[in-house]
GUVEX-113191 format. One record per atom (N, C-alpha, C): residue number from 0; residue in one letter; atom name; x, y, z. Coordinates in nm, 4 decimals, decimal comma. Layout:
REM GUVEX-113191
+---------+-------+------+----------+----------+----------+
| drentor | numar | panu |     east |    north |       up |
+---------+-------+------+----------+----------+----------+
|     NUM |     A |   CA |        X |        Y |        Z |
...
+---------+-------+------+----------+----------+----------+
***
This chain:
REM GUVEX-113191
+---------+-------+------+----------+----------+----------+
| drentor | numar | panu |     east |    north |       up |
+---------+-------+------+----------+----------+----------+
|       0 |     X |    N |  -3,1131 |  17,2856 |  10,7133 |
|       0 |     X |   CA |  -3,0246 |  17,2908 |  10,5976 |
|       0 |     X |    C |  -3,1060 |  17,2749 |  10,4707 |
|       1 |     X |    N |  -3,0596 |  17,3413 |  10,3695 |
|       1 |     X |   CA |  -3,1239 |  17,3269 |  10,2405 |
|       1 |     X |    C |  -3,0726 |  17,2050 |  10,1675 |
|       2 |     X |    N |  -3,1358 |  17,1756 |  10,0554 |
|       2 |     X |   CA |  -3,0933 |  17,0628 |   9,9740 |
|       2 |     X |    C |  -2,9470 |  17,0802 |   9,9346 |
|       3 |     X |    N |  -2,8720 |  16,9723 |   9,9404 |
|       3 |     X |   CA |  -2,7279 |  16,9686 |   9,9138 |
|       3 |     X |    C |  -2,6478 |  17,0481 |  10,0169 |
|       4 |     X |    N |  -2,7077 |  17,0705 |  10,1323 |
|       4 |     X |   CA |  -2,6365 |  17,1383 |  10,2399 |
|       4 |     X |    C |  -2,5368 |  17,0447 |  10,3052 |
|       5 |     X |    N |  -2,4542 |  17,0989 |  10,3890 |
|       5 |     X |   CA |  -2,3519 |  17,0198 |  10,4577 |
|       5 |     X |    C |  -2,3493 |  17,0605 |  10,6045 |
|       6 |     X |    N |  -2,3547 |  16,9615 |  10,6917 |
|       6 |     X |   CA |  -2,3499 |  16,9849 |  10,8354 |
|       6 |     X |    C |  -2,2236 |  16,9210 |  10,8895 |
|       7 |     X |    N |  -2,1380 |  17,0018 |  10,9506 |
|       7 |     X |   CA |  -2,0136 |  16,9537 |  11,0101 |
|       7 |     X |    C |  -2,0312 |  16,9543 |  11,1617 |
|       8 |     X |    N |  -2,0403 |  16,8385 |  11,2218 |
|       8 |     X |   CA |  -2,0570 |  16,8260 |  11,3664 |
|       8 |     X |    C |  -1,9203 |  16,8329 |  11,4316 |
|       9 |     X |    N |  -1,8985 |  16,9333 |  11,5186 |
|       9 |     X |   CA |  -1,7687 |  16,9464 |  11,5841 |
|       9 |     X |    C |  -1,7774 |  16,9174 |  11,7332 |
|      10 |     X |    N |  -1,8940 |  16,8865 |  11,7816 |
|      10 |     X |   CA |  -1,9097 |  16,8525 |  11,9224 |
|      10 |     X |    C |  -1,8910 |  16,7040 |  11,9446 |
|      11 |     X |    N |  -1,8991 |  16,6652 |  12,0694 |
|      11 |     X |   CA |  -1,8876 |  16,5230 |  12,1020 |
|      11 |     X |    C |  -2,0182 |  16,4700 |  12,1596 |
|      12 |     X |    N |  -2,1129 |  16,5595 |  12,1806 |
|      12 |     X |   CA |  -2,2444 |  16,5189 |  12,2319 |
|      12 |     X |    C |  -2,3471 |  16,5347 |  12,1216 |
|      13 |     X |    N |  -2,4427 |  16,4482 |  12,1204 |
|      13 |     X |   CA |  -2,5523 |  16,4597 |  12,0251 |
|      13 |     X |    C |  -2,5149 |  16,4217 |  11,8830 |
|      14 |     X |    N |  -2,4127 |  16,3413 |  11,8669 |
|      14 |     X |   CA |  -2,3726 |  16,2992 |  11,7321 |
|      14 |     X |    C |  -2,4759 |  16,2014 |  11,6790 |
|      15 |     X |    N |  -2,5170 |  16,2225 |  11,5561 |
|      15 |     X |   CA |  -2,6178 |  16,1372 |  11,4939 |
|      15 |     X |    C |  -2,5603 |  16,0003 |  11,4624 |
|      16 |     X |    N |  -2,6473 |  15,9002 |  11,4641 |
|      16 |     X |   CA |  -2,6084 |  15,7669 |  11,4189 |
|      16 |     X |    C |  -2,5953 |  15,7695 |  11,2670 |
|      17 |     X |    N |  -2,5287 |  15,6700 |  11,2103 |
|      17 |     X |   CA |  -2,5157 |  15,6633 |  11,0644 |
|      17 |     X |    C |  -2,6525 |  15,6520 |  10,9983 |
|      18 |     X |    N |  -2,7431 |  15,5775 |  11,0609 |
|      18 |     X |   CA |  -2,8781 |  15,5631 |  11,0066 |
|      18 |     X |    C |  -2,9539 |  15,6948 |  11,0019 |
|      19 |     X |    N |  -2,9446 |  15,7714 |  11,1077 |
|      19 |     X |   CA |  -3,0127 |  15,9013 |  11,1114 |
|      19 |     X |    C |  -2,9531 |  15,9962 |  11,0075 |
|      20 |     X |    N |  -2,8195 |  15,9956 |  10,9959 |
|      20 |     X |   CA |  -2,7541 |  16,0835 |  10,8983 |
|      20 |     X |    C |  -2,7950 |  16,0458 |  10,7557 |
|      21 |     X |    N |  -2,8046 |  15,9159 |  10,7272 |
|      21 |     X |   CA |  -2,8453 |  15,8724 |  10,5924 |
|      21 |     X |    C |  -2,9914 |  15,9042 |  10,5629 |
|      22 |     X |    N |  -3,0733 |  15,9128 |  10,6687 |
|      22 |     X |   CA |  -3,2166 |  15,9386 |  10,6498 |
|      22 |     X |    C |  -3,2437 |  16,0797 |  10,5998 |
|      23 |     X |    N |  -3,1519 |  16,1711 |  10,6210 |
|      23 |     X |   CA |  -3,1689 |  16,3079 |  10,5732 |
|      23 |     X |    C |  -3,1173 |  16,3122 |  10,4296 |
|      24 |     X |    N |  -3,2076 |  16,3141 |  10,3382 |
|      24 |     X |   CA |  -3,1706 |  16,3087 |  10,1964 |
|      24 |     X |    C |  -3,1138 |  16,4422 |  10,1485 |
|      25 |     X |    N |  -3,0178 |  16,4326 |  10,0608 |
|      25 |     X |   CA |  -2,9582 |  16,5488 |   9,9942 |
|      25 |     X |    C |  -2,8849 |  16,6435 |  10,0903 |
|      26 |     X |    N |  -2,8428 |  16,5898 |  10,2050 |
|      26 |     X |   CA |  -2,7645 |  16,6690 |  10,3002 |
|      26 |     X |    C |  -2,6457 |  16,5844 |  10,3437 |
|      27 |     X |    N |  -2,5282 |  16,6435 |  10,3431 |
|      27 |     X |   CA |  -2,4082 |  16,5733 |  10,3884 |
|      27 |     X |    C |  -2,3896 |  16,5983 |  10,5371 |
|      28 |     X |    N |  -2,3568 |  16,4941 |  10,6101 |
|      28 |     X |   CA |  -2,3332 |  16,5035 |  10,7542 |
|      28 |     X |    C |  -2,1973 |  16,4420 |  10,7829 |
|      29 |     X |    N |  -2,1115 |  16,5178 |  10,8501 |
|      29 |     X |   CA |  -1,9778 |  16,4698 |  10,8798 |
|      29 |     X |    C |  -1,9420 |  16,5087 |  11,0225 |
|      30 |     X |    N |  -1,8703 |  16,4213 |  11,0910 |
|      30 |     X |   CA |  -1,8284 |  16,4462 |  11,2289 |
|      30 |     X |    C |  -1,6793 |  16,4743 |  11,2287 |
|      31 |     X |    N |  -1,6406 |  16,5823 |  11,2946 |
|      31 |     X |   CA |  -1,4994 |  16,6213 |  11,3059 |
|      31 |     X |    C |  -1,4584 |  16,6165 |  11,4523 |
|      32 |     X |    N |  -1,3467 |  16,5496 |  11,4794 |
|      32 |     X |   CA |  -1,2912 |  16,5481 |  11,6135 |
|      32 |     X |    C |  -1,1784 |  16,6501 |  11,6163 |
|      33 |     X |    N |  -1,2097 |  16,7717 |  11,6572 |
|      33 |     X |   CA |  -1,1116 |  16,8805 |  11,6545 |
|      33 |     X |    C |  -0,9916 |  16,8526 |  11,7439 |
|      34 |     X |    N |  -1,0122 |  16,7798 |  11,8522 |
|      34 |     X |   CA |  -0,8993 |  16,7517 |  11,9413 |
|      34 |     X |    C |  -0,7966 |  16,6602 |  11,8751 |
|      35 |     X |    N |  -0,8384 |  16,5828 |  11,7765 |
|      35 |     X |   CA |  -0,7451 |  16,4961 |  11,7032 |
|      35 |     X |    C |  -0,6991 |  16,5614 |  11,5731 |
|      36 |     X |    N |  -0,7912 |  16,6273 |  11,5038 |
|      36 |     X |   CA |  -0,7585 |  16,6813 |  11,3716 |
|      36 |     X |    C |  -0,6709 |  16,8058 |  11,3749 |
|      37 |     X |    N |  -0,6913 |  16,8937 |  11,4704 |
|      37 |     X |   CA |  -0,6126 |  17,0180 |  11,4751 |
|      37 |     X |    C |  -0,4626 |  16,9917 |  11,4943 |
|      38 |     X |    N |  -0,4222 |  16,9064 |  11,5881 |
|      38 |     X |   CA |  -0,2780 |  16,8815 |  11,6016 |
|      38 |     X |    C |  -0,2176 |  16,8074 |  11,4811 |
|      39 |     X |    N |  -0,2967 |  16,7220 |  11,4170 |
|      39 |     X |   CA |  -0,2449 |  16,6457 |  11,3029 |
|      39 |     X |    C |  -0,2297 |  16,7318 |  11,1777 |
|      40 |     X |    N |  -0,3140 |  16,8343 |  11,1661 |
|      40 |     X |   CA |  -0,3113 |  16,9172 |  11,0464 |
|      40 |     X |    C |  -0,3381 |  17,0631 |  11,0841 |
|      41 |     X |    N |  -0,2416 |  17,1298 |  11,1474 |
|      41 |     X |   CA |  -0,2645 |  17,2666 |  11,1948 |
|      41 |     X |    C |  -0,2919 |  17,3663 |  11,0820 |
|      42 |     X |    N |  -0,2340 |  17,3445 |  10,9633 |
|      42 |     X |   CA |  -0,2609 |  17,4358 |  10,8509 |
|      42 |     X |    C |  -0,4083 |  17,4297 |  10,8117 |
|      43 |     X |    N |  -0,4639 |  17,3084 |  10,8044 |
|      43 |     X |   CA |  -0,6060 |  17,2931 |  10,7712 |
|      43 |     X |    C |  -0,6912 |  17,3609 |  10,8784 |
|      44 |     X |    N |  -0,6559 |  17,3400 |  11,0050 |
|      44 |     X |   CA |  -0,7335 |  17,3978 |  11,1136 |
|      44 |     X |    C |  -0,7343 |  17,5495 |  11,1057 |
|      45 |     X |    N |  -0,6178 |  17,6082 |  11,0820 |
|      45 |     X |   CA |  -0,6084 |  17,7537 |  11,0739 |
|      45 |     X |    C |  -0,6834 |  17,8057 |  10,9517 |
|      46 |     X |    N |  -0,6634 |  17,7426 |  10,8388 |
|      46 |     X |   CA |  -0,7221 |  17,7887 |  10,7131 |
|      46 |     X |    C |  -0,8730 |  17,7644 |  10,7082 |
|      47 |     X |    N |  -0,9156 |  17,6458 |  10,7445 |
|      47 |     X |   CA |  -1,0549 |  17,6073 |  10,7249 |
|      47 |     X |    C |  -1,1459 |  17,6351 |  10,8428 |
|      48 |     X |    N |  -1,0918 |  17,6401 |  10,9609 |
|      48 |     X |   CA |  -1,1772 |  17,6565 |  11,0784 |
|      48 |     X |    C |  -1,1623 |  17,7952 |  11,1393 |
|      49 |     X |    N |  -1,0421 |  17,8290 |  11,1804 |
|      49 |     X |   CA |  -1,0227 |  17,9571 |  11,2490 |
|      49 |     X |    C |  -1,0549 |  18,0762 |  11,1606 |
|      50 |     X |    N |  -1,0163 |  18,0720 |  11,0339 |
|      50 |     X |   CA |  -1,0441 |  18,1846 |  10,9442 |
|      50 |     X |    C |  -1,1946 |  18,2028 |  10,9245 |
|      51 |     X |    N |  -1,2659 |  18,0928 |  10,9037 |
|      51 |     X |   CA |  -1,4113 |  18,1014 |  10,8849 |
|      51 |     X |    C |  -1,4780 |  18,1536 |  11,0122 |
|      52 |     X |    N |  -1,4362 |  18,1030 |  11,1284 |
|      52 |     X |   CA |  -1,4942 |  18,1510 |  11,2539 |
|      52 |     X |    C |  -1,4649 |  18,2989 |  11,2768 |
|      53 |     X |    N |  -1,3430 |  18,3421 |  11,2438 |
|      53 |     X |   CA |  -1,3078 |  18,4837 |  11,2591 |
|      53 |     X |    C |  -1,3933 |  18,5711 |  11,1680 |
|      54 |     X |    N |  -1,4147 |  18,5270 |  11,0449 |
|      54 |     X |   CA |  -1,4983 |  18,6034 |  10,9512 |
|      54 |     X |    C |  -1,6415 |  18,6120 |  11,0024 |
|      55 |     X |    N |  -1,6923 |  18,5012 |  11,0534 |
|      55 |     X |   CA |  -1,8302 |  18,5010 |  11,1035 |
|      55 |     X |    C |  -1,8440 |  18,5835 |  11,2305 |
|      56 |     X |    N |  -1,7419 |  18,5823 |  11,3144 |
|      56 |     X |   CA |  -1,7454 |  18,6656 |  11,4351 |
|      56 |     X |    C |  -1,7424 |  18,8128 |  11,3979 |
|      57 |     X |    N |  -1,6601 |  18,8496 |  11,2995 |
|      57 |     X |   CA |  -1,6536 |  18,9889 |  11,2535 |
|      57 |     X |    C |  -1,7866 |  19,0344 |  11,1956 |
|      58 |     X |    N |  -1,8543 |  18,9437 |  11,1279 |
|      58 |     X |   CA |  -1,9847 |  18,9759 |  11,0682 |
|      58 |     X |    C |  -2,0977 |  18,9651 |  11,1706 |
|      59 |     X |    N |  -2,0627 |  18,9307 |  11,2950 |
|      59 |     X |   CA |  -2,1591 |  18,9139 |  11,4049 |
|      59 |     X |    C |  -2,2644 |  18,8088 |  11,3740 |
|      60 |     X |    N |  -2,2231 |  18,7041 |  11,3029 |
|      60 |     X |   CA |  -2,3105 |  18,5913 |  11,2729 |
|      60 |     X |    C |  -2,2969 |  18,4847 |  11,3814 |
|      61 |     X |    N |  -2,1788 |  18,4768 |  11,4410 |
|      61 |     X |   CA |  -2,1500 |  18,3810 |  11,5472 |
|      61 |     X |    C |  -2,1428 |  18,4571 |  11,6788 |
|      62 |     X |    N |  -2,2020 |  18,4009 |  11,7806 |
|      62 |     X |   CA |  -2,2017 |  18,4653 |  11,9122 |
|      62 |     X |    C |  -2,1367 |  18,3726 |  12,0137 |
|      63 |     X |    N |  -2,0817 |  18,4306 |  12,1179 |
|      63 |     X |   CA |  -2,0177 |  18,3497 |  12,2214 |
|      63 |     X |    C |  -2,1224 |  18,2714 |  12,3001 |
|      64 |     X |    N |  -2,0761 |  18,1681 |  12,3659 |
|      64 |     X |   CA |  -2,1641 |  18,0893 |  12,4506 |
|      64 |     X |    C |  -2,2029 |  18,1694 |  12,5745 |
|      65 |     X |    N |  -2,3202 |  18,1418 |  12,6295 |
|      65 |     X |   CA |  -2,3598 |  18,2133 |  12,7510 |
|      65 |     X |    C |  -2,2731 |  18,1719 |  12,8704 |
|      66 |     X |    N |  -2,2609 |  18,2619 |  12,9664 |
|      66 |     X |   CA |  -2,1865 |  18,2357 |  13,0892 |
|      66 |     X |    C |  -2,2856 |  18,2432 |  13,2046 |
|      67 |     X |    N |  -2,2886 |  18,1368 |  13,2845 |
|      67 |     X |   CA |  -2,3766 |  18,1312 |  13,4006 |
|      67 |     X |    C |  -2,2887 |  18,1387 |  13,5252 |
|      68 |     X |    N |  -2,3082 |  18,2418 |  13,6046 |
|      68 |     X |   CA |  -2,2269 |  18,2627 |  13,7250 |
|      68 |     X |    C |  -2,3067 |  18,2262 |  13,8489 |
|      69 |     X |    N |  -2,2371 |  18,1591 |  13,9420 |
|      69 |     X |   CA |  -2,2964 |  18,1232 |  14,0700 |
|      69 |     X |    C |  -2,1980 |  18,1614 |  14,1798 |
|      70 |     X |    N |  -2,2471 |  18,2212 |  14,2857 |
|      70 |     X |   CA |  -2,1633 |  18,2541 |  14,4004 |
|      70 |     X |    C |  -2,1254 |  18,1238 |  14,4705 |
|      71 |     X |    N |  -1,9957 |  18,1033 |  14,4928 |
|      71 |     X |   CA |  -1,9467 |  17,9765 |  14,5478 |
|      71 |     X |    C |  -1,9940 |  17,9524 |  14,6908 |
|      72 |     X |    N |  -2,0196 |  18,0584 |  14,7666 |
|      72 |     X |   CA |  -2,0615 |  18,0430 |  14,9063 |
|      72 |     X |    C |  -2,2115 |  18,0171 |  14,9164 |
|      73 |     X |    N |  -2,2898 |  18,0915 |  14,8398 |
|      73 |     X |   CA |  -2,4351 |  18,0867 |  14,8568 |
|      73 |     X |    C |  -2,5084 |  18,0021 |  14,7530 |
|      74 |     X |    N |  -2,4456 |  17,9750 |  14,6373 |
|      74 |     X |   CA |  -2,5217 |  17,9086 |  14,5315 |
|      74 |     X |    C |  -2,4477 |  17,7920 |  14,4668 |
|      75 |     X |    N |  -2,3520 |  17,7346 |  14,5360 |
|      75 |     X |   CA |  -2,2745 |  17,6250 |  14,4768 |
|      75 |     X |    C |  -2,3634 |  17,5039 |  14,4459 |
|      76 |     X |    N |  -2,4593 |  17,4737 |  14,5317 |
|      76 |     X |   CA |  -2,5498 |  17,3613 |  14,5044 |
|      76 |     X |    C |  -2,6347 |  17,3881 |  14,3801 |
|      77 |     X |    N |  -2,6792 |  17,5123 |  14,3618 |
|      77 |     X |   CA |  -2,7541 |  17,5477 |  14,2414 |
|      77 |     X |    C |  -2,6689 |  17,5253 |  14,1163 |
|      78 |     X |    N |  -2,5412 |  17,5600 |  14,1255 |
|      78 |     X |   CA |  -2,4509 |  17,5425 |  14,0109 |
|      78 |     X |    C |  -2,4389 |  17,3954 |  13,9737 |
|      79 |     X |    N |  -2,4216 |  17,3095 |  14,0725 |
|      79 |     X |   CA |  -2,4076 |  17,1673 |  14,0428 |
|      79 |     X |    C |  -2,5392 |  17,1054 |  13,9968 |
|      80 |     X |    N |  -2,6502 |  17,1525 |  14,0480 |
|      80 |     X |   CA |  -2,7805 |  17,1067 |  13,9959 |
|      80 |     X |    C |  -2,7968 |  17,1473 |  13,8500 |
|      81 |     X |    N |  -2,7570 |  17,2686 |  13,8205 |
|      81 |     X |   CA |  -2,7641 |  17,3193 |  13,6832 |
|      81 |     X |    C |  -2,6797 |  17,2318 |  13,5899 |
|      82 |     X |    N |  -2,5606 |  17,1952 |  13,6331 |
|      82 |     X |   CA |  -2,4751 |  17,1069 |  13,5535 |
|      82 |     X |    C |  -2,5324 |  16,9661 |  13,5432 |
|      83 |     X |    N |  -2,5905 |  16,9184 |  13,6508 |
|      83 |     X |   CA |  -2,6402 |  16,7809 |  13,6556 |
|      83 |     X |    C |  -2,7577 |  16,7560 |  13,5627 |
|      84 |     X |    N |  -2,8323 |  16,8611 |  13,5283 |
|      84 |     X |   CA |  -2,9479 |  16,8388 |  13,4415 |
|      84 |     X |    C |  -2,9068 |  16,8005 |  13,3001 |
|      85 |     X |    N |  -2,7799 |  16,8240 |  13,2648 |
|      85 |     X |   CA |  -2,7279 |  16,7795 |  13,1358 |
|      85 |     X |    C |  -2,7769 |  16,8578 |  13,0163 |
|      86 |     X |    N |  -2,8482 |  16,9646 |  13,0378 |
|      86 |     X |   CA |  -2,9036 |  17,0425 |  12,9264 |
|      86 |     X |    C |  -2,8363 |  17,1779 |  12,9104 |
|      87 |     X |    N |  -2,7324 |  17,2025 |  12,9903 |
|      87 |     X |   CA |  -2,6685 |  17,3332 |  12,9852 |
|      87 |     X |    C |  -2,5772 |  17,3449 |  12,8635 |
|      88 |     X |    N |  -2,5714 |  17,4630 |  12,8099 |
|      88 |     X |   CA |  -2,4787 |  17,4975 |  12,7026 |
|      88 |     X |    C |  -2,4097 |  17,6252 |  12,7459 |
|      89 |     X |    N |  -2,2806 |  17,6284 |  12,7343 |
|      89 |     X |   CA |  -2,2073 |  17,7472 |  12,7735 |
|      89 |     X |    C |  -2,1115 |  17,7171 |  12,8858 |
|      90 |     X |    N |  -2,0756 |  17,8202 |  12,9582 |
|      90 |     X |   CA |  -1,9781 |  17,8098 |  13,0656 |
|      90 |     X |    C |  -2,0466 |  17,8311 |  13,1996 |
|      91 |     X |    N |  -2,0082 |  17,7506 |  13,2970 |
|      91 |     X |   CA |  -2,0587 |  17,7659 |  13,4331 |
|      91 |     X |    C |  -1,9412 |  17,8104 |  13,5192 |
|      92 |     X |    N |  -1,9578 |  17,9223 |  13,5862 |
|      92 |     X |   CA |  -1,8503 |  17,9826 |  13,6648 |
|      92 |     X |    C |  -1,8936 |  17,9919 |  13,8099 |
|      93 |     X |    N |  -1,8053 |  17,9471 |  13,8994 |
|      93 |     X |   CA |  -1,8274 |  17,9673 |  14,0422 |
|      93 |     X |    C |  -1,7491 |  18,0915 |  14,0822 |
|      94 |     X |    N |  -1,8204 |  18,1935 |  14,1245 |
|      94 |     X |   CA |  -1,7602 |  18,3226 |  14,1589 |
|      94 |     X |    C |  -1,7245 |  18,3236 |  14,3072 |
|      95 |     X |    N |  -1,6036 |  18,3714 |  14,3366 |
|      95 |     X |   CA |  -1,5561 |  18,3783 |  14,4737 |
|      95 |     X |    C |  -1,5132 |  18,5216 |  14,5019 |
|      96 |     X |    N |  -1,5639 |  18,5797 |  14,6084 |
|      96 |     X |   CA |  -1,5265 |  18,7166 |  14,6409 |
|      96 |     X |    C |  -1,3898 |  18,7189 |  14,7077 |
|      97 |     X |    N |  -1,3266 |  18,8346 |  14,7062 |
|      97 |     X |   CA |  -1,1953 |  18,8513 |  14,7696 |
|      97 |     X |    C |  -1,2018 |  18,8249 |  14,9196 |
|      98 |     X |    N |  -1,3140 |  18,8530 |  14,9798 |
|      98 |     X |   CA |  -1,3286 |  18,8323 |  15,1240 |
|      98 |     X |    C |  -1,3122 |  18,6846 |  15,1603 |
|      99 |     X |    N |  -1,3492 |  18,5935 |  15,0675 |
|      99 |     X |   CA |  -1,3361 |  18,4503 |  15,0945 |
|      99 |     X |    C |  -1,1977 |  18,3972 |  15,0584 |
|     100 |     X |    N |  -1,1288 |  18,4671 |  14,9715 |
|     100 |     X |   CA |  -0,9961 |  18,4234 |  14,9287 |
|     100 |     X |    C |  -0,8896 |  18,4708 |  15,0274 |
|     101 |     X |    N |  -0,8995 |  18,5931 |  15,0752 |
|     101 |     X |   CA |  -0,7960 |  18,6532 |  15,1596 |
|     101 |     X |    C |  -0,7611 |  18,5688 |  15,2832 |
|     102 |     X |    N |  -0,8597 |  18,5165 |  15,3596 |
|     102 |     X |   CA |  -0,8234 |  18,4365 |  15,4782 |
|     102 |     X |    C |  -0,7462 |  18,3101 |  15,4403 |
|     103 |     X |    N |  -0,7742 |  18,2526 |  15,3287 |
|     103 |     X |   CA |  -0,7050 |  18,1305 |  15,2861 |
|     103 |     X |    C |  -0,5615 |  18,1584 |  15,2484 |
|     104 |     X |    N |  -0,5304 |  18,2828 |  15,2091 |
|     104 |     X |   CA |  -0,3957 |  18,3179 |  15,1698 |
|     104 |     X |    C |  -0,3057 |  18,3542 |  15,2847 |
|     105 |     X |    N |  -0,3641 |  18,3810 |  15,3999 |
|     105 |     X |   CA |  -0,2851 |  18,4192 |  15,5172 |
|     105 |     X |    C |  -0,2191 |  18,2954 |  15,5768 |
|     106 |     X |    N |  -0,0936 |  18,3103 |  15,6101 |
|     106 |     X |   CA |  -0,0203 |  18,1951 |  15,6665 |
|     106 |     X |    C |  -0,0152 |  18,2004 |  15,8145 |
+---------+-------+------+----------+----------+----------+
***
C-alpha cells in the first residue's frame, strides 16, 4: 500500500494485531466481519462491497479463487493432507463419479 492507503481485512485468518497495524505508518488498517455487518446493514453491503467487487470483476482486476479437485475414491487422503497443511487458499472439491453414486441410490 502507498502512503495514506487503506487496507480492509475481510477474512478471519491472518488478522494483524493492533500493535502490528499501528507499526505501519500512514496506512489505515481495519477489520470487517462480513458475517455480522452484511445482515445488520444490507444497503451498505450492497453499495460498498458488492458494487465494488462487481466493477472489479468486470474490469478483470479480481479473479476467482482456485479450485483443487480430488477424486473421492483414489485421492481422498491427499485432499485431507492438502487441507491439513493450513496453507491452502481456494476451494477443495472431492469429485465422485456416477459409477460410485449409482449403487448407493439403488434400494
